[in-house]
Steps between C-alpha positions, in 0.01 A plus 500: 500500500359428154405764243309425180629625168173679427514690829863596441408649167236712671180375344208710621146391445179580680319287749261259339146625496338311785157554346595302187266203486653155567458251217465122539535455123828690502643268763379186323666617178832547679686194370793529740267520799292202390814293437630592845190387679469196276845401624393569857182298454691192390762550772234531771343173391838329527571646845158386624556146378852459635418683823212267587695191396799608709285574807315169480823310434668648808190428708488139377871458579490654848143551625642790699347851531849618598650382169214664311593823674866452408401452136299824507787686667750381239266620227489844664870541576595635154233770534693620806858437390484567125211744456699816587753411228220410260339841544829685441595300191149530360557876481848455352453228238262401226198352680434265209837332553430459871164335430648272233781366718259469791293257292810303401603459866148389596495245218829352624373486858179328387701246306695446822176410682433240234854359525483468879159332487599252228815398688351530849615152598860610450450780753382262772750426777478207739541621858535275803410638841497286816496186290203618292561567129293720271539694176538877535380757246727773635713531185197500273348782709826698487509473120135606469557794735802622299303482176209680667740780600627534141146505360398767749811706419391523139155618609659768720657653187198450274243698703669845518621468140149420372338778704748765386488390136120515506521872579736547205271343241163619637380861516427642845131543422473124427690367802193392696367316195838335437532390862142370495578296189814375671297400805246325277782309334632402843157386621439294186841344552399428859190314384673307224822452693366378832220288357749341260751479786256305711427256219866450405615463862233237558631305198875549530745761628713417198236640262476813714873573475516423126211738432660767718832487314319539169303806614815693592660416166194630313482810719865578423427465128222760524736738678737462204224627268475814715858580397371522143191715547522662844653830605861486597557651845693829486876474535630568850822696542678443829845500647652159441625328815873421506487266799262271684491744791402787271229287340349419840516867587316594181234237573457641851465854362239385248306323773495822703355682199226240473421528871492878466250469215269306731528758779411779258151354457301450826240282326764260371676493838173419678409238241832319547467505879147359496603244236786388723271448798249304296773280355634427850157393626427289192819303560282272713279407203801437276644248745178336620292487182627162382515376861129577548387368163719190499530427871180620671246484217663214303421665167668391178725701271197552274324693776808715542492589133123561509528749787772691316285489186205658683728781616619553145145508357378771739822691441434507126153647553638763738783593260261539206275727708799708611622520141173663400566786743807612305618706795480465880503822697518362857748213487596504869133478601453198276817336636381555859165341423680206343708449814187516714338224294817291521492526879141376518585214264790389721269474802268273300793292374618454860180348635338324202599160363214475251628473144217712355550775757870507413406518132294811580793651691737437212250642253489816710880508514509505120300824502702649786829419329395708199377782725844518662758416234375695197466837680837444673692437176322784320577743782873429476504515119312831496698682768856367490728609211577218259875508574428411866213255464715187503642594838159589643346171384810330637447659841138388489614142448767537768260628767243234423766229482643585842155520657387171350829333588476606865130413516545154352808438712305566819209285384733217395652491848169482685295299246630171642361585845198729445183416308468685165173659612666684789790614284260642242288671766811670642598618151146628443520701821826664395353578161195660664720736701696590188203578278317705765817703559542535124151641450551752781844609375409529133185697587693748715774545239252537214641203309159375388415817307490530120845406364467742210404790725854493638640778287851471642531137393334561163724795429815288498609420148654180377644647183623172359163326522303803389714489186431128454129543568476754221629247248210333319702211363762270647777669307776387733581135452797270507613215281718310744666164470525243778863593558415867544236423763774406744657847474402786736368830370792698364641738758701812464764644731392839632742783559 
């Protein structure tokens, strides 16, 4: 179990006044926050470019829906295998260091894509079967899949670290605004990234991978600036492990604490369950999207980027509107409505092969994504103590990763034999059952009521963050060298 220095010293401060008015200007003046999401903006552009190039490259090499599913599964594996560790270590170590090294690993993986593509002829193997000879791309695919796994592993660490650090540098009253700005940044990156990805992929995969490597390097540089001006996470005092077995035991204990934090809050528990079901059903779209666009509709990479751009544009509008609210009182209700819209959109996606209809669906998905993700992140940041947020966000990734992995695995197995339309209709039916059950359950349990009318939840104090929120200036900073970034937060043996 981890205990913060401030809590050990017995800091006692009052609960933040929930009636204090949120301030957009205050968030925009927060240099550490703007640097963080600037880094994320650049990183998201890079991931969009390399992701599309990798998907199209694998499709061009194999023409197999099954291999597209395998690629998606490999991308998701780290979110199942590594995420629990990422959540635990996010609460133990300096989140800035985790984000920095995550960018470095992604840059190396992206450079690996470039290396494999440039020397692709060297990866070809001549295979002779029954007197017939042909070149096999098996080794090239293996190399690309390994690099994809490494790139995804870095993302599995980045997400919980970024989410937890956001709560540290942003006051509770401004969380919805901060998350809305973050969503806007993501949507802009979606527009720029996927449109640019489509153009670059149409010209050359080599340009795509070069650009991607550069974006991660620049993103890592911006994270370095946060070490200079951002708040340093509070030191964590914990019993130091003396053996590998003891370390695994401590990780297991910390994971149990994170799971317990989820169970303490019915709204968060429900949100994670409904998220998991949605992610499982949407596994069909993740596997079949390129198959439908490239195989059935014969659309170019430019169309792929344009559809993603439409989704980003509508998402920006929705995020700006949500930002103007400052505070959302019924987050579960908004999440449920978002899931309902996603279900309807999947039905349309299943039966329509008109490019303009699909553009409308993706434009709607941009709005729905904001309706779901911003309230979900804000709910966790408002209700879960800061010292446990890394583990809670880690569990969120874990649940969604497992659901998406299973969903895409099932779709990958049947996609070779069943038309995409029928697969999507089956997924839409499952999603319909889930959302109807969710509305009934959340209504009976009173989960869609005013979040701030829940006096029991609002009465819980997060003393550490109340203390930070009261500080008007970023008076806690660190001047850290590159060598020091590789060191963990200093620990202290407890009696």
